[in-house]
PAZAPA-4460 file (N, C-alpha, C; in steps of 0.05 Angstrom, whole numbers, plus 32768, in hexadecimal, padded with zeros to 4 digits):
% residues 257
    n_x    n_y    n_z   ca_x   ca_y   ca_z    c_x    c_y    c_z   seq   type   mol
   7CFC   81E5   808C   7CE2   81EC   8081   7CCC   81E6   8096     1      M     A
   7CCF   81CE   80A3   7CBA   81C6   80B6   7CB9   81D9   80CD     2      R     A
   7CD0   81E2   80D8   7CD0   81F4   80EE   7CC3   820F   80E7     3      K     A
   7CC7   8218   80CF   7CBA   8231   80C6   7C9C   822E   80C5     4      I     A
   7C93   8218   80B9   7C76   8213   80B7   7C69   8210   80D3     5      L     A
   7C78   8202   80E5   7C6D   81FE   8100   7C6A   8219   810E     6      Q     A
   7C7E   822B   810B   7C7E   8245   8118   7C66   8255   810E     7      A     A
   7C61   8255   80F4   7C4A   8263   80E8   7C30   8257   80F1     8      I     A
   7C30   823C   80F3   7C17   822E   80FA   7C0E   8235   8116     9      Y     A
   7C21   823C   8128   7C1A   8243   8143   7C0D   825E   8146    10      R     A
   7C0F   826E   8130   7C03   8289   8130   7BE6   8286   8126    11      I     A
   7BD3   828B   8137   7BB7   8286   8131   7BAE   8293   8117    12      K     A
   7BB8   82AB   8112   7BB0   82BB   80FA   7BB8   82AC   80E0    13      L     A
   7BCE   829D   80E1   7BD9   8291   80C8   7BD4   8273   80C7    14      F     A
   7BC6   8268   80DB   7BC3   824B   80DD   7BB7   823E   80C4    15      K     A
   7BA3   824B   80B9   7B96   8240   80A1   7BA7   8242   8088    16      R     A
   7BBB   8253   8088   7BCC   8257   8071   7BE1   8240   806E    17      V     A
   7BEA   8236   8085   7C00   8223   8086   7BFB   820A   8075    18      V     A
   7BE4   81FD   8076   7BDF   81E5   8065   7BE3   81EB   8048    19      P     A
   7BDC   8203   803F   7BE0   820B   8023   7BFE   820E   801D    20      S     A
   7C0D   8219   8030   7C2A   821C   802D   7C37   8200   802B    21      L     A
   7C2D   81EE   803C   7C38   81D3   803C   7C32   81C5   8022    22      L     A
   7C1A   81CA   8017   7C13   81BE   7FFD   7C25   81C9   7FE7    23      K     A
   7C2C   81E2   7FE7   7C3F   81EE   7FD4   7C5A   81E1   7FD7    24      I     A
   7C63   81DD   7FF0   7C7D   81D0   7FF5   7C7D   81B4   7FEA    25      Y     A
   7C67   81A5   7FEE   7C65   818A   7FE4   7C67   818A   7FC5    26      I     A
   7C59   819C   7FB8   7C58   819D   7F9B   7C74   81A5   7F90    27      N     A
   7C82   81B7   7F9D   7C9C   81C0   7F94   7CB1   81AA   7F98    28      L     A
   7CB0   819D   7FAE   7CC5   8189   7FB5   7CBE   816D   7FAC    29      T     A
   7CA5   8169   7FA4   7C9B   814E   7F9D   7C9E   813A   7FB4    30      K     A
   7C9D   8145   7FCD   7CA0   8135   7FE5   7C86   8131   7FF3    31      T     A
   7C7D   8119   7FF6   7C65   8113   8006   7C6B   8103   801F    32      T     A
   7C83   80F6   801F   7C8B   80E7   8037   7CA3   80F4   8044    33      E     A
   7CA2   80F5   805F   7CB8   8101   806E   7CBA   80F3   8089    34      I     A
   7CD2   80F0   8094   7CD6   80E4   80AE   7CDB   80FB   80C2    35      V     A
   7CCC   80FA   80D8   7CD0   810D   80EE   7CD5   80FE   8108    36      I     A
   7CDF   810D   811C   7CE3   8102   8136   7CCF   810F   8149    37      Q     A
   7CC2   80FE   815A   7CAF   8108   816E   7CB4   80FA   8188    38      N     A
   7CBE   8109   819C   7CC4   80FD   81B6   7CD5   80E3   81B4    39      N     A
   7CEB   80E5   81A6   7CFE   80CF   81A2   7CF2   80B7   8192    40      K     A
   7CDC   80BC   8185   7CD0   80A8   8174   7CCF   80B4   8157    41      V     A
   7CD5   80A3   8143   7CD5   80AC   8128   7CBC   80A3   8119    42      F     A
   7CB3   80B5   8107   7C9B   80AE   80F7   7C9F   80B6   80DA    43      F     A
   7C98   80A3   80C9   7C97   80A9   80AC   7C7B   80B3   80A7    44      N     A
   7C79   80CD   809E   7C5F   80DA   809A   7C58   80DC   807D    45      L     A
   7C3F   80DA   8077   7C34   80E0   805C   7C27   80FB   805D    46      N     A
   7C34   810F   8052   7C2A   812B   8054   7C10   8130   8046    47      L     A
   7C06   811D   8037   7BEC   8120   802A   7BD5   8118   803D    48      M     A
   7BDD   810B   8053   7BC9   8101   8066   7BC4   8115   807C    49      N     A
   7BAB   811C   8082   7BA5   8131   8096   7BB1   812C   80B2    50      P     A
   7BB0   8113   80BB   7BBB   810D   80D6   7BDA   8111   80D6    51      I     A
   7BE7   8107   80C1   7C04   810A   80BF   7C0C   8127   80BC    52      D     A
   7BFB   8136   80AD   7C00   8152   80AA   7BFF   8161   80C4    53      K     A
   7BEB   8159   80D5   7BE9   8165   80F0   7C01   815F   8101    54      E     A
   7C0B   8147   8100   7C23   813F   810F   7C3B   8150   8105    55      I     A
   7C3D   8153   80EB   7C53   8162   80DF   7C53   817F   80E8    56      Y     A
   7C3B   818B   80E9   7C39   81A8   80EF   7C38   81AD   810D    57      L     A
   7C2B   819C   811D   7C28   81A1   8139   7C3E   8194   8149    58      K     A
   7C4B   8180   813D   7C60   8171   814C   7C55   815C   815E    59      G     A
   7C3B   8157   815D   7C2F   8143   816E   7C13   813D   8164    60      D     A
   7C06   8129   8171   7BEB   8121   816A   7BDD   8116   8182    61      Y     A
   7BC6   8121   8189   7BB6   8117   81A0   7BC8   8113   81B9    62      E     A
   7BD9   8127   81BE   7BEC   8125   81D4   7BDF   8121   81EF    63      K     A
   7BC9   812F   81F4   7BBC   812D   820E   7BB1   8110   8212    64      E     A
   7BA6   8105   81FD   7B9B   80EA   81FF   7BB1   80D5   8204    65      Q     A
   7BC7   80D8   81F4   7BDD   80C4   81F7   7BEA   80C7   8212    66      I     A
   7BEE   80DF   821C   7BFA   80E3   8236   7BE9   80D7   824C    67      D     A
   7BCE   80DB   824A   7BBC   80D0   825E   7BBC   80B2   825D    68      F     A
   7BBC   80A6   8245   7BBB   8089   8242   7BD6   807D   824D    69      L     A
   7BEC   8089   8247   7C06   8080   8251   7C07   8081   8270    70      L     A
   7BFB   8097   827B   7BFB   8099   8298   7BEA   8083   82A5    71      D     A
   7BD3   807D   8299   7BC2   8067   82A3   7BD0   804C   82A1    72      E     A
   7BDE   8048   828A   7BED   802F   8286   7C02   802B   829B    73      I     A
   7C10   8041   82A1   7C26   803F   82B5   7C1A   803B   82D1    74      E     A
   7C06   804B   82D8   7BFA   804A   82F3   7BEE   802E   82F9    75      K     A
   7BE2   8022   82E5   7BD4   8009   82E9   7BE3   7FF1   82E0    76      R     A
   7BFD   7FF5   82D9   7C0E   7FDF   82D1   7C03   7FCE   82BB    77      N     A
   7BF9   7FDC   82A6   7BED   7FCF   828F   7C04   7FC6   827C    78      I     A
   7C01   7FAD   8272   7C17   7FA2   8262   7C0F   7F9D   8244    79      K     A
   7BF6   7FA3   823D   7BED   7F9D   8222   7BDD   7FB6   8217    80      N     A
   7BE1   7FBC   81FE   7BD3   7FD2   81F1   7BC8   7FC9   81D6    81      F     A
   7BAE   7FCE   81D1   7BA2   7FC7   81B8   7B99   7FE0   81AA    82      I     A
   7BA3   7FE5   8192   7B9E   7FFD   8182   7B8C   7FF6   816B    83      D     A
   7B73   7FFD   816D   7B5F   7FF6   8159   7B59   800F   8148    84      I     A
   7B63   800E   8130   7B63   8026   811F   7B7E   8034   8122    85      G     A
   7B94   8025   811C   7BAF   802E   8124   7BBA   8043   8111    86      A     A
   7BAF   8046   80F9   7BB9   8058   80E4   7BD7   8052   80E0    87      H     A
   7BE9   8066   80E3   7C05   8062   80DE   7C15   805C   80F7    88      M     A
   7C07   8058   810D   7C14   804D   8125   7C1D   8062   813A    89      G     A
   7C11   807A   8139   7C1A   808E   814C   7C16   8085   8169    90      F     A
   7BFE   807B   816F   7BF8   8070   818A   7C09   8057   818F    91      Y     A
   7C07   8044   817C   7C14   802A   8180   7C31   802C   8186    92      S     A
   7C40   803C   8177   7C5D   803E   817B   7C64   804D   8194    93      I     A
   7C56   8063   8199   7C5C   8072   81B1   7C57   8062   81CA    94      N     A
   7C42   8051   81CA   7C3C   8041   81E2   7C4D   8028   81E3    95      I     A
   7C53   801C   81CC   7C64   8004   81CD   7C80   800A   81D6    96      S     A
   7C89   8023   81D3   7CA3   802B   81DC   7CA6   8029   81FA    97      K     A
   7C90   8027   8208   7C90   8025   8225   7C90   8007   822E    98      K     A
   7C99   7FF6   821C   7C9A   7FD9   8221   7C7E   7FCD   8226    99      N     A
   7C6B   7FD7   8217   7C4F   7FCC   8218   7C4A   7FBB   81FF   100      I     A
   7C42   7FA2   8203   7C3B   7F91   81EC   7C23   7F9E   81DE   101      K     A
   7C26   7FA2   81C3   7C12   7FB1   81B4   7C07   7FA1   819D   102      T     A
   7BED   7FA3   8198   7BDF   7F97   8182   7BD2   7FAD   8172   103      Y     A
   7BDA   7FAF   8158   7BD0   7FC6   8148   7BC0   7FBC   8130   104      S     A
   7BA8   7FC7   812D   7B96   7FC0   8118   7B91   7FD8   8106   105      F     A
   7B98   7FD5   80EC   7B94   7FEB   80D9   7B8A   7FDF   80BE   106      E     A
   7B72   7FE5   80B6   7B67   7FD8   809E   7B70   7FE3   8083   107      P     A
   7B78   7FFC   8082   7B7F   8008   8068   7B9C   8002   8061   108      Y     A
   7BA0   7FF6   804A   7BBA   7FEA   8043   7BD1   7FFF   8044   109      K     A
   7BCC   8017   8039   7BE1   802B   8038   7BE9   8034   8054   110      K     A
   7BD5   8038   8065   7BDB   803F   8081   7BEA   8028   808F   111      N     A
   7BE2   800F   8089   7BEE   7FF8   8094   7C0C   7FF6   808C   112      F     A
   7C12   7FFC   8073   7C2E   7FFB   8069   7C3E   8011   8077   113      E     A
   7C31   8028   807B   7C3F   803E   8089   7C44   8036   80A7   114      Q     A
   7C31   8028   80B3   7C34   801E   80CE   7C4C   800B   80CF   115      L     A
   7C4F   7FF9   80BC   7C66   7FE7   80BB   7C80   7FF6   80B9   116      K     A
   7C81   800B   80A7   7C99   801C   80A4   7CA1   8029   80BF   117      K     A
   7C8D   8033   80CD   7C93   8040   80E6   7C9C   802D   80FC   118      N     A
   7C92   8015   80FC   7C9C   8000   810E   7CB9   7FFA   8108   119      I     A
   7CBF   7FF6   80EE   7CDB   7FF1   80E6   7CED   8008   80ED   120      E     A
   7CE4   8020   80E8   7CF3   8039   80ED   7CFC   803B   810A   121      L     A
   7CEA   8032   811C   7CF0   8034   8139   7CFA   801A   8145   122      N     A
   7CFE   8006   8134   7D09   7FEC   813D   7CF8   7FE0   8154   123      K     A
   7CDE   7FE1   8151   7CCC   7FD7   8165   7CC6   7FBA   8160   124      V     A
   7CC8   7FA9   8175   7CC3   7F8D   8171   7CAC   7F82   8183   125      D     A
   7C9D   7F94   818F   7C87   7F8A   81A1   7C6C   7F93   8197   126      N     A
   7C69   7F97   817D   7C4F   7F9D   8171   7C47   7F87   815D   127      I     A
   7C2F   7F7C   8160   7C23   7F6A   814D   7C10   7F7B   813C   128      D     A
   7C12   7F7A   8121   7C02   7F8B   8110   7BEF   7F7A   80FE   129      I     A
   7BD7   7F85   80F9   7BC3   7F76   80EA   7BB6   7F8A   80D6   130      Y     A
   7BB6   7F82   80BD   7BA9   7F92   80A8   7B8B   7F8B   80A6   131      N     A
   7B7D   7F93   80BB   7B61   7F8B   80BF   7B51   7FA2   80CC   132      L     A
   7B37   7FA2   80C6   7B24   7FB2   80D6   7B18   7F9F   80EA   133      A     A
   7B17   7FA6   8103   7B0A   7F96   8117   7AEC   7F9B   8116   134      L     A
   7ADC   7F85   8118   7ABF   7F88   8116   7AB3   7F70   8125   135      S     A
   7A9A   7F6A   811E   7A8C   7F54   812C   7A89   7F3B   811A   136      N     A
   7A96   7F3C   8102   7A96   7F24   80F1   7AAE   7F25   80DD   137      E     A
   7AB5   7F0E   80D3   7ACB   7F0C   80C0   7ABF   7F0D   80A4   138      K     A
   7AC7   7F21   8095   7ABD   7F24   8079   7ACC   7F39   806A   139      K     A
   7AC7   7F3B   8050   7AD1   7F51   8040   7AC0   7F69   8045   140      M     A
   7ACC   7F81   8047   7ABD   7F99   804D   7AC4   7FAF   8039   141      I     A
   7AB3   7FC3   8038   7AB9   7FDB   8029   7ABF   7FF2   803D   142      K     A
   7AD4   8002   8037   7ADB   8018   8048   7ADB   8032   8037   143      M     A
   7AD7   8049   8044   7AD5   8061   8035   7ADF   8079   8045   144      W     A
   7AE8   808D   8036   7AEF   80A8   8041   7AE2   80BD   802F   145      V     A
   7ADD   80D5   8039   7AD1   80EA   8029   7AE2   80F3   8011   146      P     A
   7AFD   80EF   8014   7B10   80F9   8000   7B27   80E6   8000   147      D     A
   7B32   80E1   7FE8   7B48   80CD   7FE5   7B60   80D3   7FF6   148      K     A
   7B65   80ED   7FFB   7B7D   80F5   800B   7B78   80F3   8029   149      N     A
   7B5F   80F0   8032   7B59   80EF   804E   7B58   80D2   8058   150      K     A
   7B70   80C5   8058   7B71   80A9   805E   7B75   80A3   807B   151      T     A
   7B73   80B7   808C   7B76   80B3   80A9   7B5C   80AA   80B6   152      G     A
   7B46   80AC   80A7   7B2C   80A7   80B4   7B1A   8095   80A3   153      G     A
   7B24   807E   809A   7B13   806C   808B   7AFC   8061   809D   154      F     A
   7AE5   8060   8092   7ACD   8055   809F   7AC5   803B   8092   155      S     A
   7ABD   8028   80A2   7AB1   800F   8097   7A96   8017   808C   156      V     A
   7A90   800F   8074   7A76   8016   8067   7A5E   800B   8076   157      Y     A
   7A4B   801C   807C   7A32   8015   8088   7A1C   8026   807A   158      D     A
   7A09   8018   806E   79F5   8026   805F   79E5   803A   806F   159      K     A
   79E5   8037   808A   79D6   8049   809C   79E8   805F   80A8   160      N     A
   7A01   8061   809E   7A13   8075   80AA   7A0B   8091   80A2   161      D     A
   7A03   80A1   80B6   79FA   80BC   80B0   7A10   80CE   80A7   162      E     A
   7A29   80C8   80AE   7A40   80D9   80A6   7A45   80D9   8088   163      E     A
   7A41   80C2   807C   7A46   80BF   805F   7A34   80D2   804E   164      R     A
   7A1C   80D7   8059   7A09   80E7   804A   7A12   8105   8048   165      K     A
   7A25   810C   8058   7A2E   8128   8058   7A41   812F   8041   166      K     A
   7A4B   811B   8033   7A60   811F   801F   7A56   811B   8002   167      Y     A
   7A65   8127   7FF0   7A5F   8124   7FD3   7A66   8107   7FCB   168      D     A
   7A52   80F9   7FC1   7A56   80DD   7FB9   7A6C   80D9   7FA4   169      K     A
   7A70   80ED   7F93   7A84   80EB   7F7E   7AA0   80ED   7F89   170      K     A
   7AA4   80F9   7FA1   7ABF   80FC   7FAC   7AC6   80E6   7FC0   171      K     A
   7AB2   80D7   7FC9   7AB7   80C2   7FDC   7AC9   80AC   7FD0   172      I     A
   7ADE   80A5   7FE0   7AF1   8091   7FD7   7AEC   8077   7FE6   173      Y     A
   7AEA   8061   7FD8   7AE4   8047   7FE4   7AF9   8032   7FDD   174      E     A
   7AFE   8021   7FF0   7B10   800A   7FEC   7B04   7FF1   7FFA   175      I     A
   7B0F   7FDA   7FF3   7B07   7FC2   8000   7B1B   7FBB   8016   176      E     A
   7B12   7FAC   802A   7B24   7FA3   803F   7B18   7F8A   804C   177      G     A
   7B24   7F83   8062   7B1B   7F6B   8071   7B14   7F73   808E   178      K     A
   7B00   7F65   8099   7AFA   7F69   80B5   7AFB   7F4D   80C3   179      S     A
   7AFF   7F4E   80DD   7AFF   7F36   80ED   7AF9   7F3E   810A   180      D     A
   7AF5   7F2A   811B   7AF0   7F2E   8137   7B0B   7F31   8146   181      L     A
   7B0C   7F44   8158   7B24   7F47   8168   7B2A   7F2F   8179   182      G     A
   7B15   7F21   8183   7B18   7F09   8193   7B26   7EF3   8184   183      D     A
   7B26   7EF3   816A   7B33   7EDF   815A   7B52   7EE1   815D   184      T     A
   7B5C   7EFA   8161   7B79   7EFE   8160   7B85   7F03   817C   185      F     A
   7B75   7F0D   818E   7B80   7F14   81A9   7B73   7F02   81BD   186      I     A
   7B83   7EF0   81C9   7B79   7EDB   81DB   7B81   7EE1   81F8   187      K     A
   7B84   7EF9   8200   7B8D   7F00   821B   7B77   7EFB   822F   188      L     A
   7B7F   7EF1   8247   7B6D   7EED   825D   7B7B   7EF5   8277   189      E     A
   7B6C   7F01   8289   7B76   7F09   82A4   7B8E   7F1C   82A1   190      N     A
   7B8D   7F2D   828D   7BA2   7F41   8288   7B97   7F5D   828C   191      E     A
   7BAA   7F70   828F   7BA3   7F8C   828F   7BA9   7F98   8273   192      K     A
   7B95   7FA4   8267   7B97   7FAD   824B   7B8D   7FC9   8248   193      I     A
   7B9B   7FD9   8237   7B90   7FF2   822E   7B88   7FEF   8211   194      A     A
   7B71   7FFA   8209   7B67   7FF8   81EE   7B60   8014   81E4   195      I     A
   7B6A   801B   81CC   7B62   8034   81BE   7B51   802C   81A6   196      K     A
   7B39   8037   81A4   7B27   8031   818E   7B20   804B   817F   197      I     A
   7B29   804C   8166   7B23   8063   8155   7B1B   8059   8139   198      D     A
   7B01   8054   8136   7AF7   8045   811F   7AE0   8052   8110   199      V     A
   7ADC   806C   8114   7AC9   807B   8104   7AAD   806F   8103   200      E     A
   7AA1   806D   811A   7A85   8065   811D   7A80   8046   811B   201      R     A
   7A96   8037   811B   7A93   8019   811A   7A97   800D   8136   202      H     A
   7A95   801D   814B   7A9C   8015   8166   7A8C   7FFD   8170   203      E     A
   7A72   7FFE   816C   7A60   7FE9   8176   7A69   7FCD   816C   204      K     A
   7A6F   7FCB   8153   7A76   7FB1   8148   7A92   7FA9   8151   205      K     A
   7AA4   7FBC   8155   7ABE   7FB6   8160   7ABB   7FA9   817C   206      V     A
   7AAA   7FB6   818D   7AA6   7FAC   81A8   7A99   7F90   81A8   207      L     A
   7A87   7F8B   8195   7A7B   7F71   8193   7A8F   7F5C   818C   208      E     A
   7AA4   7F63   817D   7AB8   7F51   8174   7ACE   7F4C   8188   209      G     A
   7ACF   7F5B   819E   7AE2   7F56   81B4   7AD4   7F50   81CE   210      I     A
   7ABD   7F43   81CB   7AAC   7F3C   81E1   7ABB   7F2C   81F7   211      N     A
   7ACA   7F18   81EF   7AD8   7F07   8203   7AEF   7F17   8210   212      K     A
   7AFC   7F26   8200   7B12   7F37   820A   7B08   7F4A   8220   213      L     A
   7AF2   7F57   821B   7AE6   7F6A   822D   7ADE   7F5D   8248   214      L     A
   7AD5   7F44   8246   7ACB   7F36   825E   7AE2   7F2A   826F   215      K     A
   7AF7   7F22   8262   7B0B   7F11   8270   7B24   7F20   8279   216      K     A
   7B24   7F3B   8276   7B3C   7F4B   827D   7B35   7F65   828C   217      N     A
   7B48   7F71   8298   7B45   7F8B   82A4   7B4F   7F9F   828F   218      K     A
   7B3C   7FB1   8287   7B42   7FC1   826F   7B3B   7FDF   8273   219      I     A
   7B4C   7FF0   8268   7B45   800C   8264   7B41   8011   8247   220      I     A
   7B2B   801E   823F   7B25   8023   8223   7B24   8041   821E   221      I     A
   7B33   8049   8209   7B30   8064   81FE   7B21   8061   81E3   222      Q     A
   7B0A   806E   81E1   7AFA   806A   81C9   7AF0   8085   81BE   223      I     A
   7AF6   808B   81A5   7AEC   80A3   8199   7ACF   80A0   8191   224      E     A
   7ABE   80B2   8199   7AA1   80AF   8194   7A95   80C8   8188   225      L     A
   7A85   80C4   8173   7A74   80D9   8169   7A5C   80DC   817B   226      F     A
   7A51   80F4   817E   7A3C   80F9   8191   7A24   80E6   818D   227      E     A
   7A1D   80E1   8174   7A05   80D1   816E   7A09   80B3   8175   228      E     A
   7A22   80AB   817A   7A28   808F   8181   7A2D   808B   819F   229      R     A
   7A2F   80A1   81AD   7A38   80A0   81C9   7A26   8090   81DB   230      K     A
   7A0B   8095   81D8   79F8   8087   81EA   79FA   8069   81E7   231      K     A
   79FB   805F   81CE   79FC   8042   81CA   7A15   8035   81D5   232      D     A
   7A2C   8043   81D1   7A45   8038   81DA   7A47   8038   81F8   233      I     A
   7A3E   804D   8205   7A3D   804E   8222   7A2C   8037   822D   234      F     A
   7A15   8032   8220   7A04   801C   8229   7A12   8001   8227   235      K     A
   7A1F   7FFC   8210   7A2C   7FE3   820B   7A42   7FDE   8220   236      I     A
   7A53   7FF3   8224   7A69   7FF0   8237   7A60   7FED   8254   237      L     A
   7A4A   7FFB   825A   7A3E   7FF8   8275   7A35   7FDB   827A   238      N     A
   7A2A   7FCE   8265   7A21   7FB3   8267   7A39   7FA0   826C   239      Q     A
   7A50   7FA8   8263   7A69   7F98   8268   7A76   7FA0   8283   240      Y     A
   7A69   7FB2   8292   7A73   7FBC   82AB   7A8C   7FCE   82A8   241      N     A
   7A8C   7FDD   8293   7AA0   7FF2   828F   7A95   800D   8297   242      Y     A
   7AA4   801C   82A6   7A9B   8036   82B0   7AAA   804C   82A2   243      N     A
   7A9B   8061   829A   7AA7   8078   828D   7AB5   8089   82A3   244      Y     A
   7ACE   8093   829D   7ADC   80A2   82B2   7AEB   80BA   82A8   245      F     A
   7AEC   80BF   828D   7AFC   80D5   8284   7AF4   80DB   8267   246      K     A
   7AF6   80F5   825F   7AF2   80FD   8244   7B07   8111   823C   247      K     A
   7B14   810D   8225   7B27   8120   8219   7B1E   8125   81FC   248      I     A
   7B14   813D   81F7   7B09   8143   81DD   7AF4   812F   81D4   249      Q     A
   7AF9   8120   81BE   7AE4   810D   81B5   7AEA   80F1   81C0   250      K     A
   7AFE   80ED   81D1   7B05   80D3   81DB   7AFA   80CF   81F7   251      D     A
   7AED   80B8   81FB   7AE1   80B1   8215   7AF0   8099   8220   252      Y     A
   7AF2   8099   823B   7B02   8084   8248   7AF0   8074   825B   253      Y     A
   7AF3   805A   8259   7AE4   8047   826A   7AF7   8033   8276   254      F     A
   7AEF   8027   828D   7AFF   8012   8299   7AED   7FFF   82A9   255      K     A
   7AF6   7FE7   82AD   7AE6   7FD3   82BC   7AF5   7FCA   82D5   256      N     A
   7B08   7FDB   82DE   7B16   7FD4   82F7   7B20   7FED   8304   257      F     A
***
């Protein structure tokens, strides 16, 4: 079934039809979870989740970004990877398979449990996982998505968040979680590190919470940025002596060495 849907999905004319066909398949089979193989790595997918659905239909996710990051890791002999906003572990597991020590942070419990399943499925033993949102303080937080099924992009609640105003208040789904500083958990010094940050407009507070880490190590950062946040984040990273050197779609790359 998957091969048929993938073949149809590659035809531009029918691309919008395929998600509806997949929904019919899910309703008929009562199947929302499925295990697939991607480049010798296995993933347990939740077909109700948009990111997982993309992996199921395309056979990959952010391939250009991951390939670029892996190339930088190999070229620069980087031994540590920090995945902030890990979701179900697509980045974490693909990168940890290269014998890179990995730290994965995912605040949403269901995604975190899926991340654990995928680690077990691949028999990975070099990933430390944390059911936390990284921020600039330790506290209980509220997180939200526009729709209950869109659990790949939880945002930490901010009353000034312009994005939240775009959605129907009645459909917004909220949960509670915990936040903490990254510096509390990662005590690396004089190391080479790659960091991926995908936190839906919470980037500034994440960076404030890894202040020591940013100063005491040689780091490459991949950070997804919305246009309205770009200027502030560039300014912050420049103050830490990080230079912008690459852009792939919405992901920007910085390094301090």
